[in-house]
C-alpha positions as CSV (number, residue, x, y, z in Angstrom):
1,X,30.0,-5.5,-7.9
2,X,27.3,-5.0,-10.4
3,X,23.8,-3.4,-9.8
4,X,21.3,-5.9,-10.9
5,X,18.2,-3.9,-10.1
6,X,17.1,-0.7,-8.3
7,X,13.5,0.0,-7.6
8,X,11.1,1.7,-5.1
9,X,9.5,-0.4,-2.4
10,X,6.4,1.2,-1.0
11,X,5.5,0.4,2.7
12,X,2.9,2.3,4.7
13,X,3.0,5.2,2.3
14,X,6.8,5.5,2.7
15,X,9.1,5.0,-0.3
16,X,12.0,2.7,0.5
17,X,14.7,2.0,-2.1
18,X,15.5,-1.7,-2.9
19,X,18.8,-2.3,-4.6
20,X,20.2,-5.7,-5.6
21,X,23.8,-6.1,-6.5
22,X,25.8,-9.2,-7.5
23,X,29.5,-9.9,-7.1
24,X,32.1,-12.5,-6.2
25,X,32.7,-13.8,-2.8
26,X,36.3,-12.9,-2.0
27,X,36.8,-16.2,-0.1
28,X,35.9,-18.7,-2.8
29,X,34.9,-16.7,-5.9
30,X,31.3,-17.9,-5.7
31,X,28.6,-15.5,-6.9
32,X,26.8,-13.7,-4.2
33,X,23.8,-11.4,-4.3
34,X,23.2,-8.5,-1.8
35,X,19.9,-6.8,-1.3
36,X,19.8,-3.4,0.3
37,X,16.6,-1.8,1.5
38,X,16.8,1.7,2.9
39,X,14.6,4.6,3.9
40,X,15.6,8.0,5.0
41,X,13.3,9.7,7.4
42,X,14.3,13.3,6.9
43,X,11.7,14.7,9.3
44,X,13.1,12.7,12.3
45,X,16.7,12.5,11.0
46,X,16.8,8.7,10.9
47,X,18.0,6.2,8.4
48,X,16.6,2.6,8.2
49,X,18.7,0.0,6.4
50,X,18.1,-3.7,6.0
51,X,20.7,-5.9,4.2
52,X,20.5,-9.5,3.0
53,X,23.5,-11.4,1.5
54,X,22.9,-14.7,-0.1
55,X,23.4,-17.2,-2.9
56,X,21.1,-18.6,-5.6
57,X,18.8,-20.5,-5.6
58,X,17.6,-19.5,-2.1
59,X,18.3,-15.7,-2.5
60,X,14.8,-14.8,-3.6
61,X,13.0,-16.8,-0.9
62,X,15.0,-15.2,1.9
63,X,15.0,-11.7,0.4
64,X,11.1,-11.8,0.5
65,X,11.4,-12.6,4.3
66,X,13.3,-9.3,4.7
67,X,10.5,-7.5,2.7
68,X,7.9,-9.0,5.1
69,X,10.0,-7.8,8.0
70,X,10.0,-4.3,6.7
71,X,6.3,-4.4,6.0
72,X,5.7,-5.3,9.7
73,X,8.1,-2.6,10.9
74,X,6.0,0.2,12.3
75,X,7.5,3.7,12.8
């Protein structure tokens, strides 16, 4: 696994972390990408994690759907 990018993702004044890693699928050696989005709510002792695993060329399209889901997530 290789970290492709790591950046902050701001939603409702809360800083999420977005990390994208690439690696090989152990079943068929194809390249896969994994997007992790996480936020730690220290005040309420809760962790929020969203994960998307996909392949190019559709990875970016579906990853943005996860981002939209997080943006509509109210807590």
